[in-house]
C-alpha positions as a Python dict, from the first residue, in 0.01 Angstrom:
ca = {
    (1, 'M'): (0, 0, 0),
    (2, 'D'): (28, 203, 323),
    (3, 'N'): (-168, 120, 640),
    (4, 'A'): (-404, 415, 602),
    (5, 'H'): (-500, 304, 252),
    (6, 'V'): (-556, -56, 368),
    (7, 'L'): (-776, 64, 654),
    (8, 'D'): (-973, 288, 421),
    (9, 'N'): (-1032, -9, 190),
    (10, 'T'): (-1157, -219, 483),
    (11, 'L'): (-1387, 54, 607),
    (12, 'G'): (-1510, 105, 253),
    (13, 'L'): (-1593, -264, 222),
    (14, 'I'): (-1784, -254, 550),
    (15, 'D'): (-1979, 51, 432),
    (16, 'R'): (-2063, -127, 106),
    (17, 'A'): (-2172, -435, 301),
    (18, 'N'): (-2399, -229, 526),
    (19, 'A'): (-2559, -77, 217),
    (20, 'V'): (-2650, -407, 48),
    (21, 'L'): (-2658, -686, 311),
    (22, 'I'): (-2947, -743, 552),
    (23, 'G'): (-2833, -679, 908),
    (24, 'N'): (-2948, -1006, 1066),
    (25, 'Y'): (-2591, -1093, 1171),
    (26, 'A'): (-2403, -909, 1443),
    (27, 'R'): (-2097, -863, 1225),
    (28, 'L'): (-1773, -737, 1373),
    (29, 'P'): (-1588, -451, 1197),
    (30, 'I'): (-1327, -683, 1049),
    (31, 'A'): (-1297, -817, 694),
    (32, 'M'): (-1129, -1157, 676),
    (33, 'A'): (-920, -1205, 364),
    (34, 'R'): (-730, -1533, 390),
    (35, 'G'): (-701, -1848, 593),
    (36, 'E'): (-455, -2134, 626),
    (37, 'G'): (-492, -2415, 875),
    (38, 'S'): (-605, -2269, 1207),
    (39, 'R'): (-493, -1915, 1126),
    (40, 'L'): (-674, -1625, 961),
    (41, 'W'): (-557, -1293, 819),
    (42, 'D'): (-781, -990, 786),
    (43, 'S'): (-770, -731, 509),
    (44, 'T'): (-511, -527, 700),
    (45, 'G'): (-276, -825, 727),
    (46, 'K'): (-338, -889, 1098),
    (47, 'Q'): (-309, -1257, 1193),
    (48, 'Y'): (-547, -1450, 1420),
    (49, 'I'): (-554, -1795, 1577),
    (50, 'D'): (-893, -1944, 1498),
    (51, 'L'): (-1045, -2140, 1786),
    (52, 'F'): (-1398, -2137, 1646),
    (53, 'A'): (-1358, -2259, 1284),
    (54, 'G'): (-1653, -2070, 1140),
    (55, 'F'): (-1910, -2209, 1388),
    (56, 'G'): (-1743, -2549, 1350),
    (57, 'G'): (-1782, -2565, 973),
    (58, 'A'): (-1412, -2543, 888),
    (59, 'V'): (-1349, -2872, 1066),
    (60, 'L'): (-1015, -2921, 883),
    (61, 'G'): (-918, -2557, 906),
    (62, 'H'): (-882, -2320, 615),
    (63, 'A'): (-765, -2419, 265),
    (64, 'H'): (-680, -2779, 356),
    (65, 'P'): (-496, -2925, 53),
    (66, 'A'): (-714, -3238, 42),
    (67, 'L'): (-1033, -3030, 23),
    (68, 'V'): (-885, -2786, -227),
    (69, 'N'): (-783, -3078, -448),
    (70, 'A'): (-1115, -3262, -415),
    (71, 'V'): (-1320, -2955, -505),
    (72, 'T'): (-1087, -2850, -788),
    (73, 'E'): (-1082, -3192, -951),
    (74, 'Q'): (-1457, -3241, -919),
    (75, 'A'): (-1528, -2893, -1057),
    (76, 'K'): (-1341, -2993, -1373),
    (77, 'Q'): (-1576, -3287, -1429),
    (78, 'L'): (-1930, -3228, -1301),
    (79, 'W'): (-2095, -2966, -1079),
    (80, 'H'): (-2466, -3029, -1068),
    (81, 'V'): (-2729, -3224, -1262),
    (82, 'G'): (-3010, -3258, -1010),
    (83, 'N'): (-3132, -3570, -836),
    (84, 'T'): (-3298, -3713, -1145),
    (85, 'F'): (-2968, -3887, -1211),
    (86, 'H'): (-2718, -4094, -1013),
    (87, 'T'): (-2374, -3948, -941),
    (88, 'G'): (-2067, -4117, -797),
    (89, 'P'): (-1985, -3856, -529),
    (90, 'Q'): (-2322, -3901, -355),
    (91, 'V'): (-2280, -4277, -339),
    (92, 'E'): (-1923, -4253, -214),
    (93, 'L'): (-2020, -4020, 71),
    (94, 'A'): (-2319, -4232, 176),
    (95, 'E'): (-2105, -4548, 174),
    (96, 'R'): (-1846, -4380, 393),
    (97, 'L'): (-2116, -4269, 641),
    (98, 'N'): (-2224, -4631, 667),
    (99, 'R'): (-1870, -4726, 764),
    (100, 'C'): (-1818, -4464, 1035),
    (101, 'A'): (-2174, -4423, 1170),
    (102, 'F'): (-2430, -4707, 1149),
    (103, 'P'): (-2614, -4892, 870),
    (104, 'G'): (-2837, -4635, 705),
    (105, 'K'): (-2939, -4435, 401),
    (106, 'A'): (-2865, -4068, 331),
    (107, 'F'): (-3062, -3768, 211),
    (108, 'F'): (-2844, -3472, 115),
    (109, 'C'): (-2929, -3104, 148),
    (110, 'H'): (-2750, -2778, 234),
    (111, 'S'): (-2755, -2732, 612),
    (112, 'G'): (-2826, -2874, 954),
    (113, 'L'): (-3157, -2691, 962),
    (114, 'E'): (-3273, -2866, 645),
    (115, 'S'): (-3150, -3198, 780),
    (116, 'N'): (-3360, -3152, 1093),
    (117, 'E'): (-3666, -3053, 890),
    (118, 'A'): (-3628, -3369, 680),
    (119, 'A'): (-3586, -3580, 993),
    (120, 'I'): (-3909, -3447, 1145),
    (121, 'K'): (-4096, -3513, 820),
    (122, 'L'): (-3967, -3869, 813),
    (123, 'A'): (-4064, -3924, 1178),
    (124, 'R'): (-4416, -3802, 1101),
    (125, 'L'): (-4440, -4037, 804),
    (126, 'R'): (-4360, -4319, 1042),
    (127, 'G'): (-4606, -4182, 1294),
    (128, 'A'): (-4883, -4166, 1034),
    (129, 'Q'): (-4882, -4546, 1026),
    (130, 'H'): (-5019, -4555, 1381),
    (131, 'S'): (-5365, -4488, 1517),
    (132, 'P'): (-5396, -4227, 1648),
    (133, 'K'): (-5144, -4065, 1415),
    (134, 'R'): (-4819, -3960, 1577),
    (135, 'W'): (-4710, -3608, 1492),
    (136, 'K'): (-4575, -3441, 1807),
    (137, 'V'): (-4207, -3380, 1878),
    (138, 'V'): (-4036, -3355, 2216),
    (139, 'S'): (-3709, -3161, 2242),
    (140, 'F'): (-3522, -2993, 2527),
    (141, 'N'): (-3475, -2660, 2696),
    (142, 'K'): (-3150, -2484, 2597),
    (143, 'S'): (-3152, -2669, 2265),
    (144, 'F'): (-3103, -2524, 1918),
    (145, 'H'): (-3215, -2692, 1595),
    (146, 'G'): (-3229, -2414, 1337),
    (147, 'R'): (-3423, -2101, 1244),
    (148, 'S'): (-3710, -2215, 1022),
    (149, 'L'): (-4056, -2174, 1171),
    (150, 'A'): (-4072, -2544, 1262),
    (151, 'M'): (-3721, -2557, 1402),
    (152, 'I'): (-3760, -2250, 1620),
    (153, 'A'): (-4065, -2427, 1762),
    (154, 'A'): (-3836, -2724, 1833),
    (155, 'T'): (-3566, -2501, 1984),
    (156, 'G'): (-3567, -2457, 2360),
    (157, 'N'): (-3471, -2090, 2370),
    (158, 'P'): (-3747, -1827, 2401),
    (159, 'A'): (-3525, -1558, 2246),
    (160, 'V'): (-3507, -1751, 1919),
    (161, 'K'): (-3887, -1776, 1902),
    (162, 'A'): (-3960, -1411, 1989),
    (163, 'G'): (-4144, -1220, 1719),
    (164, 'F'): (-4242, -1526, 1516),
    (165, 'E'): (-4556, -1625, 1703),
    (166, 'P'): (-4780, -1817, 1685),
    (167, 'A'): (-4551, -2116, 1721),
    (168, 'V'): (-4584, -2411, 1487),
    (169, 'P'): (-4791, -2661, 1688),
    (170, 'G'): (-4676, -3001, 1802),
    (171, 'F'): (-4342, -2914, 1967),
    (172, 'T'): (-4277, -2944, 2342),
    (173, 'Q'): (-3959, -2886, 2545),
    (174, 'I'): (-3853, -3029, 2879),
    (175, 'D'): (-3531, -3010, 3082),
    (176, 'L'): (-3239, -3223, 2969),
    (177, 'G'): (-3211, -3522, 3200),
    (178, 'D'): (-3574, -3510, 3320),
    (179, 'L'): (-3679, -3868, 3255),
    (180, 'E'): (-3996, -3835, 3460),
    (181, 'G'): (-4101, -3526, 3265),
    (182, 'L'): (-4016, -3697, 2938),
    (183, 'S'): (-4227, -4001, 3023),
    (184, 'A'): (-4517, -3770, 3103),
    (185, 'V'): (-4511, -3567, 2779),
    (186, 'A'): (-4428, -3851, 2541),
    (187, 'D'): (-4783, -3969, 2474),
    (188, 'N'): (-4948, -4185, 2208),
    (189, 'E'): (-4933, -3895, 1960),
    (190, 'T'): (-4557, -3842, 1996),
    (191, 'A'): (-4367, -3914, 1675),
    (192, 'A'): (-4012, -3817, 1772),
    (193, 'I'): (-3767, -3710, 2039),
    (194, 'L'): (-3508, -3465, 1905),
    (195, 'V'): (-3187, -3416, 2104),
    (196, 'E'): (-2829, -3290, 2065),
    (197, 'P'): (-2556, -3514, 2213),
    (198, 'I'): (-2406, -3186, 2340),
    (199, 'Q'): (-2618, -2874, 2344),
    (200, 'G'): (-2410, -2621, 2153),
    (201, 'E'): (-2593, -2289, 2149),
    (202, 'G'): (-2728, -2360, 2495),
    (203, 'G'): (-2381, -2352, 2651),
    (204, 'I'): (-2204, -2685, 2584),
    (205, 'H'): (-2419, -2918, 2793),
    (206, 'P'): (-2349, -3289, 2729),
    (207, 'I'): (-2633, -3537, 2769),
    (208, 'P'): (-2582, -3755, 3078),
    (209, 'T'): (-2502, -4103, 2951),
    (210, 'D'): (-2771, -4274, 3155),
    (211, 'F'): (-3031, -4034, 3023),
    (212, 'A'): (-2924, -4104, 2664),
    (213, 'I'): (-2960, -4477, 2730),
    (214, 'E'): (-3306, -4425, 2877),
    (215, 'L'): (-3405, -4216, 2574),
    (216, 'R'): (-3322, -4509, 2349),
    (217, 'K'): (-3513, -4752, 2568),
    (218, 'L'): (-3819, -4530, 2594),
    (219, 'C'): (-3828, -4479, 2216),
    (220, 'N'): (-3800, -4854, 2161),
    (221, 'A'): (-4079, -4926, 2406),
    (222, 'R'): (-4318, -4666, 2266),
    (223, 'N'): (-4228, -4680, 1894),
    (224, 'I'): (-4101, -4321, 1899),
    (225, 'T'): (-3836, -4208, 1649),
    (226, 'L'): (-3512, -4102, 1822),
    (227, 'I'): (-3334, -3823, 1633),
    (228, 'F'): (-2984, -3713, 1725),
    (229, 'D'): (-2905, -3364, 1601),
    (230, 'E'): (-2531, -3404, 1534),
    (231, 'V'): (-2493, -3076, 1345),
    (232, 'W'): (-2235, -2958, 1600),
    (233, 'T'): (-2105, -3292, 1726),
    (234, 'G'): (-2048, -3483, 1401),
    (235, 'C'): (-1726, -3557, 1213),
    (236, 'G'): (-1488, -3628, 1499),
    (237, 'R'): (-1524, -3305, 1694),
    (238, 'T'): (-1607, -3472, 2026),
    (239, 'G'): (-1338, -3741, 2008),
    (240, 'K'): (-1576, -3991, 1846),
    (241, 'W'): (-1691, -3994, 1486),
    (242, 'F'): (-2033, -3888, 1611),
    (243, 'G'): (-2153, -3766, 1949),
    (244, 'H'): (-2396, -4052, 2011),
    (245, 'Q'): (-2103, -4295, 2005),
    (246, 'H'): (-2005, -4176, 2354),
    (247, 'F'): (-2317, -4336, 2502),
    (248, 'Y'): (-2205, -4691, 2579),
    (249, 'Q'): (-2418, -4938, 2765),
    (250, 'Q'): (-2189, -5128, 2999),
    (251, 'P'): (-2220, -5387, 3275),
    (252, 'I'): (-2337, -5236, 3603),
    (253, 'A'): (-2009, -5314, 3777),
    (254, 'E'): (-1817, -5115, 3515),
    (255, 'R'): (-2062, -4833, 3440),
    (256, 'R'): (-1943, -4475, 3458),
    (257, 'E'): (-2155, -4178, 3359),
    (258, 'P'): (-2064, -3819, 3267),
    (259, 'I'): (-2150, -3542, 3504),
    (260, 'A'): (-2435, -3359, 3336),
    (261, 'E'): (-2250, -3031, 3304),
    (262, 'S'): (-1885, -3118, 3256),
    (263, 'G'): (-1900, -3443, 3063),
    (264, 'E'): (-1630, -3585, 3290),
    (265, 'P'): (-1684, -3942, 3417),
    (266, 'R'): (-1775, -4034, 3773),
    (267, 'A'): (-1851, -4375, 3921),
    (268, 'S'): (-2224, -4455, 3943),
    (269, 'T'): (-2397, -4665, 4204),
    (270, 'K'): (-2615, -4956, 4105),
    (271, 'A'): (-2921, -4765, 4217),
    (272, 'Q'): (-2830, -4468, 3999),
    (273, 'I'): (-2777, -4670, 3686),
    (274, 'A'): (-3060, -4919, 3713),
    (275, 'S'): (-3308, -4880, 3432),
    (276, 'S'): (-3648, -4732, 3505),
    (277, 'S'): (-3811, -5062, 3412),
    (278, 'G'): (-3586, -5262, 3642),
    (279, 'S'): (-3466, -5482, 3354),
    (280, 'P'): (-3097, -5539, 3275),
    (281, 'L'): (-2933, -5305, 3025),
    (282, 'S'): (-2928, -5444, 2671),
    (283, 'A'): (-2657, -5430, 2404),
    (284, 'I'): (-2386, -5447, 2669),
    (285, 'G'): (-2065, -5277, 2562),
    (286, 'S'): (-2208, -5115, 2249),
    (287, 'P'): (-2306, -4753, 2182),
    (288, 'I'): (-2668, -4667, 2139),
    (289, 'T'): (-2771, -4554, 1792),
    (290, 'P'): (-3044, -4315, 1684),
    (291, 'D'): (-3314, -4390, 1430),
    (292, 'I'): (-3211, -4073, 1247),
    (293, 'M'): (-2891, -3869, 1267),
    (294, 'T'): (-2866, -3519, 1122),
    (295, 'L'): (-2545, -3350, 1010),
    (296, 'G'): (-2438, -3006, 893),
    (297, 'K'): (-2151, -2765, 964),
    (298, 'A'): (-1839, -2987, 963),
    (299, 'I'): (-1958, -3244, 710),
    (300, 'G'): (-1901, -2997, 424),
    (301, 'G'): (-1570, -2869, 558),
    (302, 'G'): (-1699, -2514, 502),
    (303, 'L'): (-1922, -2580, 201),
    (304, 'P'): (-2303, -2603, 243),
    (305, 'V'): (-2379, -2968, 311),
    (306, 'G'): (-2650, -3121, 527),
    (307, 'V'): (-2729, -3489, 575),
    (308, 'M'): (-3026, -3675, 715),
    (309, 'F'): (-2907, -4028, 778),
    (310, 'A'): (-3173, -4284, 873),
    (311, 'R'): (-3207, -4653, 941),
    (312, 'P'): (-3296, -4825, 612),
    (313, 'E'): (-3641, -4944, 719),
    (314, 'L'): (-3730, -4589, 821),
    (315, 'A'): (-3567, -4429, 516),
    (316, 'A'): (-3788, -4647, 293),
    (317, 'L'): (-4087, -4429, 388),
    (318, 'L'): (-3940, -4127, 208),
    (319, 'V'): (-4062, -4215, -140),
    (320, 'P'): (-4056, -3988, -449),
    (321, 'G'): (-4266, -3677, -401),
    (322, 'K'): (-4238, -3669, -21),
    (323, 'H'): (-3923, -3457, 4),
    (324, 'G'): (-3645, -3311, -207),
    (325, 'C'): (-3369, -3054, -244),
    (326, 'T'): (-3274, -2911, -583),
    (327, 'L'): (-2906, -2849, -519),
    (328, 'G'): (-2869, -3099, -236),
    (329, 'G'): (-2605, -3360, -311),
    (330, 'N'): (-2440, -3161, -590),
    (331, 'A'): (-2118, -3324, -701),
    (332, 'V'): (-1880, -3052, -581),
    (333, 'C'): (-2017, -3044, -226),
    (334, 'M'): (-2027, -3424, -212),
    (335, 'A'): (-1662, -3444, -318),
    (336, 'A'): (-1570, -3198, -43),
    (337, 'A'): (-1765, -3390, 222),
    (338, 'T'): (-1610, -3721, 119),
    (339, 'A'): (-1266, -3561, 141),
    (340, 'V'): (-1351, -3440, 493),
    (341, 'L'): (-1426, -3792, 613),
    (342, 'Q'): (-1131, -3941, 424),
    (343, 'T'): (-892, -3691, 581),
    (344, 'I'): (-1028, -3740, 931),
    (345, 'E'): (-969, -4113, 894),
    (346, 'K'): (-631, -4087, 723),
    (347, 'E'): (-490, -3841, 975),
    (348, 'N'): (-644, -4016, 1278),
    (349, 'L'): (-817, -3693, 1376),
    (350, 'V'): (-1090, -3850, 1591),
    (351, 'H'): (-823, -3965, 1836),
    (352, 'H'): (-638, -3635, 1792),
    (353, 'A'): (-951, -3437, 1889),
    (354, 'A'): (-1002, -3655, 2196),
    (355, 'E'): (-642, -3607, 2313),
    (356, 'L'): (-622, -3234, 2247),
    (357, 'G'): (-962, -3181, 2406),
    (358, 'S'): (-850, -3352, 2725),
    (359, 'H'): (-531, -3145, 2719),
    (360, 'A'): (-721, -2819, 2672),
    (361, 'M'): (-978, -2888, 2942),
    (362, 'A'): (-712, -2997, 3191),
    (363, 'R'): (-515, -2682, 3125),
    (364, 'L'): (-816, -2453, 3157),
    (365, 'R'): (-925, -2621, 3481),
    (366, 'S'): (-581, -2594, 3634),
    (367, 'E'): (-527, -2227, 3547),
    (368, 'T'): (-504, -2073, 3895),
    (369, 'K'): (-516, -1712, 3778),
    (370, 'S'): (-863, -1771, 3633),
    (371, 'S'): (-1002, -1967, 3927),
    (372, 'G'): (-1225, -1688, 4051),
    (373, 'K'): (-1349, -1599, 3704),
    (374, 'V'): (-1419, -1945, 3561),
    (375, 'A'): (-1714, -2133, 3707),
    (376, 'E'): (-1678, -2454, 3505),
    (377, 'V'): (-1507, -2613, 3207),
    (378, 'R'): (-1706, -2883, 3028),
    (379, 'G'): (-1735, -3061, 2697),
    (380, 'R'): (-1597, -3350, 2497),
    (381, 'G'): (-1305, -3355, 2256),
    (382, 'L'): (-1260, -3021, 2084),
    (383, 'F'): (-1608, -2897, 2171),
    (384, 'I'): (-1547, -2712, 2495),
    (385, 'G'): (-1743, -2463, 2701),
    (386, 'V'): (-1578, -2232, 2953),
    (387, 'E'): (-1854, -2095, 3173),
    (388, 'L'): (-1755, -1771, 3340),
    (389, 'A'): (-1869, -1668, 3685),
    (390, 'A'): (-2022, -1352, 3540),
    (391, 'A'): (-2119, -1234, 3193),
    (392, 'P'): (-1810, -1079, 3029),
    (393, 'T'): (-1791, -741, 2862),
    (394, 'K'): (-1692, -753, 2495),
    (395, 'L'): (-1483, -1066, 2540),
    (396, 'V'): (-1496, -1160, 2171),
    (397, 'E'): (-1377, -813, 2070),
    (398, 'R'): (-1100, -812, 2331),
    (399, 'A'): (-985, -1154, 2212),
    (400, 'L'): (-976, -1028, 1854),
    (401, 'D'): (-757, -738, 1964),
    (402, 'R'): (-512, -1000, 2093),
    (403, 'G'): (-533, -1200, 1770),
    (404, 'L'): (-779, -1472, 1876),
    (405, 'V'): (-1110, -1580, 1722),
    (406, 'T'): (-1352, -1729, 1973),
    (407, 'N'): (-1722, -1709, 2062),
    (408, 'V'): (-1953, -1651, 2358),
    (409, 'T'): (-2294, -1815, 2386),
    (410, 'A'): (-2566, -1832, 2652),
    (411, 'G'): (-2444, -1502, 2793),
    (412, 'K'): (-2128, -1622, 2965),
    (413, 'V'): (-2004, -1946, 2807),
    (414, 'I'): (-1694, -1923, 2588),
    (415, 'R'): (-1712, -2182, 2312),
    (416, 'I'): (-1392, -2343, 2191),
    (417, 'A'): (-1439, -2537, 1867),
    (418, 'P'): (-1125, -2521, 1653),
    (419, 'A'): (-1042, -2732, 1351),
    (420, 'V'): (-995, -3091, 1465),
    (421, 'N'): (-649, -3101, 1304),
    (422, 'I'): (-516, -2803, 1499),
    (423, 'D'): (-168, -2878, 1633),
    (424, 'T'): (-86, -2865, 2002),
    (425, 'S'): (138, -2559, 1981),
    (426, 'T'): (-125, -2353, 1798),
    (427, 'L'): (-395, -2464, 2040),
    (428, 'D'): (-176, -2374, 2337),
    (429, 'A'): (-95, -2035, 2186),
    (430, 'G'): (-467, -1974, 2142),
    (431, 'L'): (-538, -2082, 2500),
    (432, 'D'): (-265, -1843, 2620),
    (433, 'L'): (-449, -1557, 2448),
    (434, 'L'): (-784, -1672, 2583),
    (435, 'I'): (-658, -1695, 2939),
    (436, 'K'): (-510, -1348, 2915),
    (437, 'T'): (-839, -1217, 2780),
    (438, 'I'): (-1038, -1378, 3062),
    (439, 'N'): (-800, -1242, 3326),
    (440, 'E'): (-764, -884, 3203),
}
């Protein structure tokens, strides 16, 4: 087939898409046809290095043999029967989450949005046991938690809310790191605090470690449910199994905290790290844990899987009739998600993501040709934000011309979120293309 015919076929597909698909996505005029590992090929045969992994969903890259095998074998046995019955794949995935996260119980659905909705419902069930009832939710500016009416109310981005007024009541946002503001708004009707370990859509902003510790302490003191939205940061991406596992409470003499923007450690003074109550830090040397953790994106490896994972005593409140999901936990998606976690463990990809992330950030920070154009590089593991000094013009399109898939959020922050099993040479080749694109 000659090039003109291939191009005509691509343009024809795009025309057909425009005729039958709602235009709520800003689609680029490219039709992807095949993927393998961290590389993609479009319908014309052009090859790309993928440094964004389908908004983080393809956490093991494209067509990973372990996922292909897991889905194929499960599809031969059982697809879906509904949650009236027990199935092995659900149990296996929930058991594995207990091993790599914290002791808890799982509710399965299709997406991070649905996981967050379920988490808020569970927090309100807990809050209903108090007098007055607790129903309010505090989240943070620059956050993103999904696009349902409730979750856009929880999201700290006015652009996401525009056109959908009036807002669902009960949701308040404050600045990340503002402990004084948090203490003021978290009143006796507050059911939950909802936070991302690293704000993804907002521009890759890690939570300061001390602030995360104070969140846990405040929630303990006031019986507020602490929800970590790990839709972006779950499944090894940040160099830990889950983003909240970065937040260690350590002895004062050894404490180090991440700079709020970059996530890089700096020594803290005793005054800076003292708790607001003046009491010693508890659980020395252990990471804080949420009451509820929500997952999406990577947990399905590219298939639609969401998880709300809650402490058992909290999960017990979600009795029959309170929540559900018809196709949530179907056997094929559960088999894929279990294979994701198995492969991450087997191939030591949590450590791999930590090492390659450090390598990538060091390289981007040391690139002298970009020094005037790059304001900051920040992130953890393979979840990296490159904030430019000024908003770029068509950077994503220019990168695609060079054979690179990337993303820009918050106006001028390039997001790097490749598959966590990307090899060093492919990552470096992608960074070469990105640096050229920034500098042109």
